[in-house]
Phi, psi and omega in degrees: 000133182289142177258003180286129180275130180293139179294148179297146180292144177295150184294339180264014178238157174235156178266126178226175180223128178238118181053040176083001180253123181282142178204176174242155179217152181292134177304137179088346177282167184262163180304320184295329177294314180295319180296317179297321180295328179276348184085016178273124184277124173236124180295147179202156174233311186280337183286135173215131189291350177257000183239161177294160182277131180247329181056043181277316194278333180065012181291341185264024179300133179228165181265116179251127182302133179077356176280139184288343181208165178301146184243142176290121184295333183281344186233015180249112181292149176287150178223155181304128177081003182296139176240123185242139178234117181265347184241013178288164181300319181296319179294313182293319178298320179296316181295321178293322178294319177298317179299320179298318178294321181296329183273356182303312183255359179290136186290345180056044181256042183307323182299336181247008183269132179297338181277352182304131181096344178219031184262128179294326179295319176300313184298314182288324179297330178297328182265333188235358182271168177256154178282338180228135179266142176276353181274121185242002179281170179292137177283150179280156178236134181244133179296143180285153178264149172266101181255018175098187187282351185262333188237123175265143184238141169224080192289346174296335179280349186297135178251013173061040177286338180065018175300317181295321179297315181291324178297311183297327180279316190269323184261305181288327177075019182255347174051048186257352179241150177194172177268134180240142182070186184220169176059223182290348179267359181300134176215154179259132179188188182261001178072309182255011175067032182265164177293158170278118188258036179258146175284356178243018191299328183298343181291341178290341173293317182290321184281339180294122183278356180232196182262026180288325180237117182228170185282111187296311179297334181272351190307125175064018182269330182196163174262155184302322184283352175274347189264148174249129182267132176233130179291143178205187179225154176287143184230025180252359167207176189277359181288328179067052181302143179277139183206168173245136170264128178258118187241152168225120182051043174084000179254132178285118180259333176198167179228136180228157182289151173242126187303131174204097186300329184287339184239278189257010181053245177239022184250169178208137178288154178299328180298318178283329185286322189248000184294338181301341178296343180265358185297321184247049179295165185299331181263018176296130181263132186236358181223139177303144184226140177238142175272133173233100187071238177258007183249150176250142175224148178280138182226174177282163175299324179301311182292320182293317180291325177297317179296319178298316180298321179296315182295318181291320180293330182275355182264132175296148186301325181276001179251012182246136176229137179242117182242130192235134176288138185288007172266356181297142185288165178298320181297313178294320179298317180298320180288325176296321177296320178294322179297314180297318180295318180296329179272358181074020182272122179268358183247096173223134186204150175244358185274062187283349180261354184276150174245325186252113182251015185299327180259020181045060188290140171225150181294134180241147175297155177303139172280329178252124177294169179297326176296323179288326174299316180297329183267359182294153176260339174220132177232126177251120178258119181247117181056045192220134170237083187298334181301322183254332180288317180211085188306326180290324173296318177301322177298319180292322177296321177297319178298321177297317180298318181294334179273001176109002179293149176265126182250130179233150180227146166235100189225158175277347180223142173280082184299154180281084183271157183253032175212160182284143179251134175278322178223140178217112177252116180251110187222164177290169178307315178291328176294332177299317179293318178299320180293318179293322176297316178297321180294313181293323179295327178289343180255001188287351184292346182292334177068010183270343183231137181258126181294150178294163181302138179093345183263334186302316181296320180295322178292324181294328182265357182286152178236151181235122177276185184298321181295320180289321177298320179294320177296318179300321179296320178295316180295320181297325182279355184285150175251332179228082184268135172232128176251130181242122175261124183253196187300315184293336176277318184285332179261022180278147178297339174242046182299328180298324177294315182296320178295317180294320180292321177296320177294319178299318182294312183291325178296316181292329184255003179070028180266186179236144184249125174245114176257116184292118179301139182273075181136151186298330182232032179299322179295315182294318180294322176297319181289337182256020167086016178274063182218150180287158173291162186302321183290342181253001183295143179150189179306146187302322186243033178295333180234132178288142181230154185280326184227134176238140168254119178253121182248106177073018187253136167261104189297337183283343185225347190270342184270146179299315178255083185297325181296311179297318180299314182296320180292321179292317181291328179295332180276345183290147179283323184218142174229121177258118185249117167269111189210149174273341182233155179233072177291163183301322181296321179289319181293335179285346185243326189285159174257325180222140174236121180251119183284122180238162181279157175262169190308316179296348185253000187230158170278124188208160172233129175239144178258120187273185185293345175273355183086011181267129176279119183246122181264146178222136180278160174296137182237297183284159179280135177290137180284137174054233181260015177299150182229158174297139186303320182294329177292319179295316180295321178299316180296320180292314180297321179293320179298326182271359177072029181273151180283152178093004182243009182266060176238157188264328186209179184295317177303324178293320177298313182296326179293333181271354182271147175218131180267127180251133178293136178229156181219152177289160177272199183234010182290159178234139179279168174291131183296135179271126179278157180296129182285161173286131182090206184275144176244145187286137168252123185237123171229155180277134177303141184303325178246042176225020188283333181205173188297322183291313180298321181296340181256002180276101186302318180300323179289321180294336179272356183287154184295337178284344181276097183280141172294144183297134182201175173248119182260126183239152171293149184303321181294320179291320178297320179295318181296329180270355180071033183254152179235164181303131177084352181290140179278134181230158176258118181257122186230127177253009181099340179233316181245154182227143174219144176251116188224156173281157180265138170237136183248129181203148179284352185285344183269140177298142176298135183092359181246155175231111186271115178230120183287148173270176179090004178244142178298326183293328180264358182303321184286351188279155176294161188279192182304140178089349182287149177283134182240140172255119183242123181227145178294141176279126181286137181293000000 
């Protein structure tokens, strides 16, 4: 017998017993929490550890000593001295009876159900179901819901656990699902048969314990046991969500979340879940291609690399530019930097979305982790729509709001956010800078922070109206302040001012600044040298060059200033494109196209917004003769005799790489004055952020994917004599687009909101530019 004395129980714990085993549990927690911690299995359907407790299904009934009837383990709090039995006759009989009732109306169509093989109802029925049902009446049939292109429904299978209802209300924040009718007529649906308009909608497939909600693009394509799971990461924003790719014979058939509490918990954005549909688009290039006159022909890798080496060798060092998409991996980025250095090229950059380079901006890791964002008491969003820019970050901001945090925004558009706002300032791009100056000037009395050179005079002349004064009071009272700078702030013509003002604000109030990196691997590429030398720093196309190397870029849609980019590339003698796709716009400009793999197809490391380097193995099969980018770059560098390319394999390359910390400068650009007339508001379409997403048909058909248009405030539309749906000619003096008009109160007066990521809006000048809008004559 042991003589060791057990330590006294903590005051916030109680002593309980489960199946004869003594344990402690946190006061206020439920029996199911204690059982899960002990590894005791209790069947359940409606319970989910990320959702509120509903106690709908009653499958978790257990026997509690002295209780007059079985108790639901998910909704029964633990108490001192409680004794619980999960395997007693009363508990098992109750669970079997509940299972029998759940199967009364279930169609039992497992052989044709997409959920077959990974269905919670199947698993529990194996242990608690009967081989023969006593129910002999006709089963009920429920009409299916139209939930859009991403989610397929078979509502007759629904067991009314309400997990989907709670997810849409609590996590997605769109409140689009609910229970209708009562008793045997109860059904789950959207009531008016509309699509689910959440950027996280696919997660209701995961939380559904049966086959009522399934993955529509994956429907009837494969069985669970045919698939091989490969770990990977999301590459459509900088959060780097953890996920599994499910493959059959090298083809990605679906994507599901991989638990990671520090980042995406157990959720996944639709952008990461369904983007694999774009991997094998019709314009996917699988063989190296060379232009001969106006014709393209497929060639061998030997011939393509030889031609690239000739073009690069014949280009003067100051006439060469290397432009890299910010989703490019660290390995590819390091080799591109070595290639540029070996060729004497000082102009290499991945900051294709930036306009203001006065402070030499580079992507920085978040100062506040996602857990700290969730725990903040005040969050200020500047030029930011986290719901669409980084859906998992938006989810954390919503959690903070639900816990009582005050959320404030300074935006050019009243974005459709899924959390309550305490303060909302909707202003034009130039008004954003004026508002931030007024806000910081209202906080300058603390005397703890000194403004950078050039800003003091602007702060002295800034004014703060009542709305800004109220916001300043809220920020001053905060104890855990987080400021988030989003796309509209970073792609602003005076972004250096907004960054400096945000830093000034957080320094003075002891807050933390999170600047959302513009690209999945913007932090990693900055650390691995994909930046211009100091003498070449500045706007991407400030100087015309004879030869450009484009790595993973679609020039017609990927640059912030599409008009300037198109004019510069049109003047170039040669363009070498490392690309997974060969759209018509690229083929009209490029001289050589080298097919490279996309993230699901390559071994890669990306550095996320937390500054963590996350490695992912190659999963999907490369199409045709496409190769991993690092292999192509190694072959090209070796062919040209450049240093740094004499390695044999990927581990050798990674061993030779070193990440160097980099930081933005403190310079300020010349302030842009408000233009006469309307000024452009530019945000990237939620499903237009990169080449793969733009080709994912299910995402393009989703209700969040807006057709390209120009959205005007009602007063501005009235002043121009324009009506809803009318076609207009948008002219910035260099580029022209013909777009339909949409009228809405969400746009700041004086602004014209036109999304990027569309070919139709590609030729237009970027955010802040003056636009001339005229009706198109019939």
